[in-house]
C-alpha positions in Angstrom: 0.5 0.2 0.0 0.9 3.3 -0.9 0.3 7.0 0.0 1.7 8.6 -3.1 -1.9 8.1 -5.4 -3.2 10.5 -2.7 -0.7 12.5 -2.3 -2.5 16.0 -4.7 -0.5 16.8 -7.5 1.0 20.3 -5.8 1.9 18.3 -2.8 3.6 15.6 -5.0 6.1 19.0 -6.4 6.8 19.7 -2.7 8.8 16.1 -2.4 11.7 17.8 -4.9 12.4 20.9 -2.6 15.0 21.2 -0.7 15.7 20.4 3.0 17.7 24.0 3.6 15.3 26.3 1.4 12.1 24.3 3.0 13.3 25.2 6.6 15.4 28.4 6.1 13.9 31.2 6.7 12.5 29.6 10.4 15.9 31.0 12.3 15.5 27.4 14.7 15.3 25.0 12.1 18.4 26.4 9.8 21.1 25.0 11.3 18.8 21.4 11.8 18.2 21.5 7.8 22.1 21.8 7.0 23.0 19.5 9.2 19.9 17.4 7.6 21.1 17.7 4.3 24.9 16.7 5.6 23.6 13.7 6.4 21.8 13.2 2.8 18.0 14.1 3.3 18.5 16.9 0.9 14.9 17.2 -0.2 11.9 16.7 1.5 10.7 13.9 -0.7 13.5 12.3 2.2 12.3 13.8 4.7 9.7 12.9 5.0 10.0 9.5 4.9 11.7 9.5 8.0 10.0 9.1 11.1 9.4 11.1 14.2 11.5 8.6 16.1 14.2 9.3 14.3 14.1 12.8 13.6 13.5 13.4 17.1 16.8 11.1 17.9 19.3 13.1 16.4 21.0 15.9 18.6 20.3 18.4 16.5 16.3 18.1 16.5 14.8 19.2 19.7 11.0 19.1 20.8 10.7 22.5 19.4 12.4 22.4 16.0 10.4 18.9 15.0 7.4 20.7 15.5 8.4 23.6 13.4 9.5 21.8 10.7 5.9 19.2 11.4 3.7 22.5 10.9 5.5 24.3 7.7 5.1 19.9 6.7 1.2 19.9 6.9 0.6 23.3 5.6 1.7 21.5 2.2 -0.1 18.1 2.9 2.3 16.7 4.4 4.0 14.6 7.3 6.5 13.0 9.0 6.8 8.9 8.4 5.2 9.0 5.1 5.1 5.5 2.9 6.3 6.4 -0.3 7.8 3.5 -1.7 7.4 4.1 -5.5 8.6 7.7 -5.3 12.6 7.7 -7.0 14.5 9.6 -4.1 13.8 7.3 -1.5 16.5 8.0 1.6 18.4 5.1 1.8 18.6 5.1 5.3 15.1 5.9 5.8 13.4 3.1 8.3 10.7 0.6 6.5 7.4 2.0 7.7 5.8 -2.1 7.8 7.6 -4.9 9.4 
């Protein structure tokens, strides 16, 4: 089962946006966005595949930064922990979403 067909065409476009480009204007999230990109999470489509627990395990993602990012994603119809198996830029370190 995939969520990809259920995302609107506009929402699908957000998957290709850069992480820093999407959060660089939020002072508290800027450094986290840079660090995520250094880890290889460079586009939103990769970021939203990460589970909340994985993100919060990074010492640079505080609860506040997580919430700021989550709020921004929700405005685009996205959230953390999405299952996007057919999207072609899956992040290799994203944990499986179902076992």
